[in-house]
N, C-alpha and C positions, 0 to 999 in steps of 0.2 A: 241831276236826276234824267233829263230827257237822254244825256247818253245809254243810263240804264235801260231805260225803257227800248231804245233802238234795239241794244246789243240783244235783249229779251227778245222781240220781236224777229232778228236774222236767228236765233236758236232756235226759235220755232217754226220760222221757216225751213231751216236745213232740218228739221226734226221731223216735219211734214214730207218734205222730197226725200228725206233718205226712208221712211215708212211708205211712199207712194211707189217708190223704187224696188224695196222687198216684196212689195205686194205684188208689182211687175213680174219680178223673178220667180216668186212662188208658182204664180199662172203658168209663166211659161215652162219651169218643173212637172208640173203637172200635165202639161200640153207634152212633152217629152217623152213621161212617163209612160201616155197611152199609145204613144207612138213604136217604144220599145216594147211595149207590151204585143201590139200587134205585129212588130218585126219577128215574136219569138212566137208566136201562135203561127205564123207563116211558115217556121224555117219548122216548127213540131208536126206542121201539115204536111211536109214535103213538098211545098213551093205553093204558090198562093194558086184558092180552089180549088186544092186537093180533099180528100176525104181523112180526115185526123184516124189515126188510130188504124188504118185500111181498111176502115168501116166502108157500107153501101155507099156509094157515090151520090152526092145531093143528085136529085130527080128521079133516083132509080127503086124500085123496088124490094123492101124488106124481106127476106126471107120468110117463108109460113113458120109460125110455130104457134104453140097453146101451151100456157102454162098457170098455175096456182099461184094464189098470195099467201102471205101469211095469216092473212084473214080469213080464206075458204071461196075467195073472189076468183072467176075465171076469167083469163086476158087472152085474147086470139089477135094476131093480125089485123085480119079483116074486122074489126070492130074497135080500133083506136079510134076515141074521136080525133078530128081534127084539132090538129097544134098540140097534142099530145110531146110532153118531155119525158125522153127515156135516159135514164142518168144509170149508166153502168158504173160500181164501185166493187172493190175491192178490202178485205180486212187488210189485207197487209201494206196496203198503198199509201206511203206517206203524203202524197196530193190529192188524195181521197179524203182521210180526216182533215187533211189542212182545208180543204172546200165543202167538208160535211157543217160548219156550222152557215157557210154562206148559200148551202143548198137550201136545207131546213129553214133559215129564214126568209131565200126567196119562195119556194114551196108553201108555205102559210101563209102567202097572200095570192092564191092558184087555187083555182079548182081539183080538190083532189084526185078526182078522176081522170084528169089530164096530167098527173105527173106519175110517172111508173118509175121506180128504181129497180135495179137489178144487179143485184148484190153475189159475187161470186164466193159459194158456200165451200168451196175445196180448198181455199188457203186462208188459214187461221180462223178467228170467231168473229161471226158474224152478227152477232147480238149488240155489239153498242151500236153499227150503223143502223140494223131493223129497230132498235128502240129509239132511236133519233128520227128517225122518217116514217115510220109507222102511222104518225098522227097525221103528215100531214100529206103522205103520197103512197099509193098503192106499193105494198115492195114485195120482190120474188126473190126467195132463196134458192140460186141454184148450185145444184152439185152434177156431178158429172152422169149424164151430158147437158151442157151447158145449149137448150134450145134455143134463149131468148138471143143471146150473147154470139151465139152462131149465126141466128137469121140475120146480126147485125151487124157480120164479120167483123166483132171485137176483138183487137189484138192486143189491147195496153188500156189501163185503169189510169186516171177516171175518163169517159168520154161520154158528152151529153146529145145525144142525137133529139130533133125534133121530126115530127112524121104529122106529114096528112092523114084525113080521113082513107083508110083501106092501107096505112103503111106505107108510103110514098114519102122518101127522107127528103125535108126542107133545110137543114140544117144540119151539119156537124160540129161540134166544137170541144176543146179539152178543157173548157175552163165555164162556169157557171155566169160568170157577168159575162160571159161571149156571145149567151143564147141570143136571136135576134129580137130588137127591140119590139114592144107590143107583141109577143106572141101571147098565145092565147093558155097556155099554162105557164 
Protein backbone atom coordinates (compact mmCIF):
# COMPACT_ATOMS: atom_id res chain seq x y z
CA UNK A 1 0.00 0.00 0.00
CA UNK A 2 2.84 2.41 0.80
CA UNK A 3 4.31 1.80 -2.67
CA UNK A 4 1.00 2.86 -4.25
CA UNK A 5 0.97 6.03 -2.17
CA UNK A 6 4.59 6.75 -3.14
CA UNK A 7 3.76 6.24 -6.84
CA UNK A 8 0.67 8.48 -6.53
CA UNK A 9 2.75 11.21 -4.86
CA UNK A 10 5.43 10.89 -7.55
CA UNK A 11 2.85 11.12 -10.36
CA UNK A 12 1.29 14.14 -8.63
CA UNK A 13 4.67 15.87 -8.37
CA UNK A 14 5.40 15.14 -12.04
CA UNK A 15 1.98 16.52 -13.08
CA UNK A 16 2.54 19.65 -11.01
CA UNK A 17 6.01 20.14 -12.55
CA UNK A 18 4.54 19.66 -16.03
CA UNK A 19 1.77 22.18 -15.29
CA UNK A 20 4.29 24.77 -14.04
CA UNK A 21 6.45 24.24 -17.11
CA UNK A 22 3.44 24.66 -19.40
CA UNK A 23 2.45 27.90 -17.67
CA UNK A 24 6.01 29.22 -18.04
CA UNK A 25 5.99 28.40 -21.77
CA UNK A 26 2.63 30.13 -22.27
CA UNK A 27 3.90 33.24 -20.47
CA UNK A 28 7.04 33.27 -22.60
CA UNK A 29 4.99 32.90 -25.80
CA UNK A 30 2.88 35.91 -24.80
CA UNK A 31 6.05 37.97 -24.28
CA UNK A 32 7.35 36.90 -27.69
CA UNK A 33 4.03 37.75 -29.33
CA UNK A 34 4.26 41.29 -27.94
CA UNK A 35 7.84 41.61 -29.18
CA UNK A 36 6.92 40.35 -32.64
CA UNK A 37 3.95 42.77 -32.78
CA UNK A 38 6.29 45.62 -31.86
CA UNK A 39 8.71 44.55 -34.59
CA UNK A 40 5.94 44.45 -37.19
CA UNK A 41 4.79 47.86 -36.01
CA UNK A 42 8.31 49.28 -36.37
CA UNK A 43 8.60 47.85 -39.87
CA UNK A 44 5.13 49.19 -40.70
CA UNK A 45 6.23 52.65 -39.57
CA UNK A 46 9.29 52.65 -41.80
CA UNK A 47 11.67 52.30 -38.87
CA UNK A 48 11.59 53.19 -35.22
CA UNK A 49 10.18 56.61 -34.43
CA UNK A 50 8.64 57.28 -37.85
CA UNK A 51 5.11 58.36 -38.56
CA UNK A 52 2.73 55.62 -39.61
CA UNK A 53 1.13 55.87 -43.02
CA UNK A 54 3.22 58.88 -44.00
CA UNK A 55 1.16 61.01 -41.60
CA UNK A 56 2.08 64.20 -39.82
CA UNK A 57 5.18 63.47 -37.69
CA UNK A 58 4.84 63.31 -33.91
CA UNK A 59 5.21 66.78 -32.42
CA UNK A 60 4.08 68.56 -35.59
CA UNK A 61 0.84 70.50 -36.03
CA UNK A 62 -1.95 68.95 -38.13
CA UNK A 63 -3.10 70.99 -41.11
CA UNK A 64 -6.13 73.22 -40.68
CA UNK A 65 -9.53 71.61 -41.30
CA UNK A 66 -13.20 72.06 -40.55
CA UNK A 67 -15.69 69.21 -40.99
CA UNK A 68 -19.21 68.18 -40.06
CA UNK A 69 -20.01 64.92 -38.25
CA UNK A 70 -22.82 62.63 -39.37
CA UNK A 71 -24.96 63.96 -36.51
CA UNK A 72 -24.39 67.61 -37.52
CA UNK A 73 -21.59 68.55 -35.12
CA UNK A 74 -18.71 70.77 -36.27
CA UNK A 75 -15.10 69.69 -35.78
CA UNK A 76 -12.04 71.89 -36.33
CA UNK A 77 -8.36 71.38 -35.64
CA UNK A 78 -8.12 74.26 -33.19
CA UNK A 79 -10.93 72.98 -30.95
CA UNK A 80 -9.90 69.34 -30.60
CA UNK A 81 -9.72 68.48 -26.88
CA UNK A 82 -6.39 67.39 -25.41
CA UNK A 83 -5.82 63.66 -26.03
CA UNK A 84 -8.35 63.27 -28.84
CA UNK A 85 -7.86 60.09 -30.83
CA UNK A 86 -8.64 60.32 -34.54
CA UNK A 87 -9.23 56.99 -36.30
CA UNK A 88 -8.93 56.92 -40.10
CA UNK A 89 -10.86 54.04 -41.64
CA UNK A 90 -12.00 52.90 -45.07
CA UNK A 91 -14.95 50.63 -45.96
CA UNK A 92 -12.80 48.55 -48.34
CA UNK A 93 -9.98 48.04 -45.81
CA UNK A 94 -9.78 44.54 -44.33
CA UNK A 95 -7.58 45.78 -41.44
CA UNK A 96 -10.19 48.41 -40.59
CA UNK A 97 -12.95 45.80 -40.33
CA UNK A 98 -10.64 43.52 -38.35
CA UNK A 99 -9.99 46.26 -35.77
CA UNK A 100 -13.53 47.69 -35.75
CA UNK A 101 -14.81 45.60 -32.78
CA UNK A 102 -11.72 46.48 -30.71
CA UNK A 103 -12.02 50.16 -31.66
CA UNK A 104 -15.73 50.26 -30.77
CA UNK A 105 -15.12 48.48 -27.46
CA UNK A 106 -12.22 50.78 -26.60
CA UNK A 107 -14.14 53.93 -27.60
CA UNK A 108 -17.14 52.88 -25.48
CA UNK A 109 -14.98 53.39 -22.39
CA UNK A 110 -13.85 56.88 -23.49
CA UNK A 111 -15.34 60.36 -23.56
CA UNK A 112 -17.18 60.46 -26.92
CA UNK A 113 -16.01 64.04 -27.56
CA UNK A 114 -12.40 62.80 -27.59
CA UNK A 115 -12.86 60.04 -30.15
CA UNK A 116 -13.17 61.06 -33.80
CA UNK A 117 -13.64 58.46 -36.56
CA UNK A 118 -12.95 59.66 -40.09
CA UNK A 119 -14.40 57.24 -42.66
CA UNK A 120 -13.35 57.42 -46.31
CA UNK A 121 -16.64 57.77 -48.19
CA UNK A 122 -14.99 57.51 -51.61
CA UNK A 123 -14.58 53.73 -51.50
CA UNK A 124 -17.25 51.24 -50.56
CA UNK A 125 -20.27 51.60 -48.31
CA UNK A 126 -19.41 53.51 -45.11
CA UNK A 127 -22.70 52.58 -43.39
CA UNK A 128 -21.39 49.56 -41.39
CA UNK A 129 -18.48 51.60 -39.98
CA UNK A 130 -20.71 54.59 -39.27
CA UNK A 131 -23.44 52.57 -37.54
CA UNK A 132 -20.91 50.75 -35.34
CA UNK A 133 -18.96 53.85 -34.31
CA UNK A 134 -21.67 56.55 -34.09
CA UNK A 135 -22.82 55.57 -30.58
CA UNK A 136 -19.26 55.78 -29.17
CA UNK A 137 -17.48 58.38 -31.33
CA UNK A 138 -17.95 61.47 -33.42
CA UNK A 139 -18.00 60.23 -37.02
CA UNK A 140 -17.10 62.11 -40.20
CA UNK A 141 -17.67 60.56 -43.62
CA UNK A 142 -15.30 62.20 -46.08
CA UNK A 143 -16.01 62.41 -49.77
CA UNK A 144 -13.70 64.19 -52.20
CA UNK A 145 -11.88 66.24 -51.09
CA UNK A 146 -10.81 64.38 -47.98
CA UNK A 147 -10.11 67.47 -45.87
CA UNK A 148 -9.37 65.80 -42.51
CA UNK A 149 -7.32 62.93 -43.97
CA UNK A 150 -5.36 65.46 -46.05
CA UNK A 151 -4.76 67.63 -42.95
CA UNK A 152 -3.27 64.58 -41.20
CA UNK A 153 -1.44 63.48 -44.41
CA UNK A 154 -2.95 59.99 -44.17
CA UNK A 155 -1.88 57.62 -46.94
CA UNK A 156 -3.14 54.24 -45.70
CA UNK A 157 -5.83 52.73 -43.51
CA UNK A 158 -6.29 52.10 -40.66
CA UNK A 159 -4.33 54.83 -38.93
CA UNK A 160 -4.91 56.13 -35.40
CA UNK A 161 -3.57 59.52 -34.29
CA UNK A 162 -3.65 61.04 -30.84
CA UNK A 163 -3.54 64.83 -30.82
CA UNK A 164 -3.02 67.42 -28.15
CA UNK A 165 -5.03 70.59 -27.69
CA UNK A 166 -4.89 72.70 -30.84
CA UNK A 167 -3.96 69.76 -33.09
CA UNK A 168 -0.35 68.81 -32.28
CA UNK A 169 0.26 65.10 -33.01
CA UNK A 170 1.17 63.13 -29.86
CA UNK A 171 1.21 59.63 -31.39
CA UNK A 172 0.49 57.87 -34.68
CA UNK A 173 -0.10 54.10 -34.72
CA UNK A 174 -1.60 51.44 -36.97
CA UNK A 175 -3.39 49.41 -34.28
CA UNK A 176 -5.89 50.40 -31.60
CA UNK A 177 -3.94 48.33 -29.08
CA UNK A 178 -0.86 50.50 -29.72
CA UNK A 179 -2.44 53.75 -28.51
CA UNK A 180 -0.40 55.28 -25.68
CA UNK A 181 -1.23 53.90 -22.24
CA UNK A 182 -3.32 56.29 -20.21
CA UNK A 183 -4.50 58.19 -23.27
CA UNK A 184 -7.33 60.51 -22.44
CA UNK A 185 -9.42 59.18 -25.24
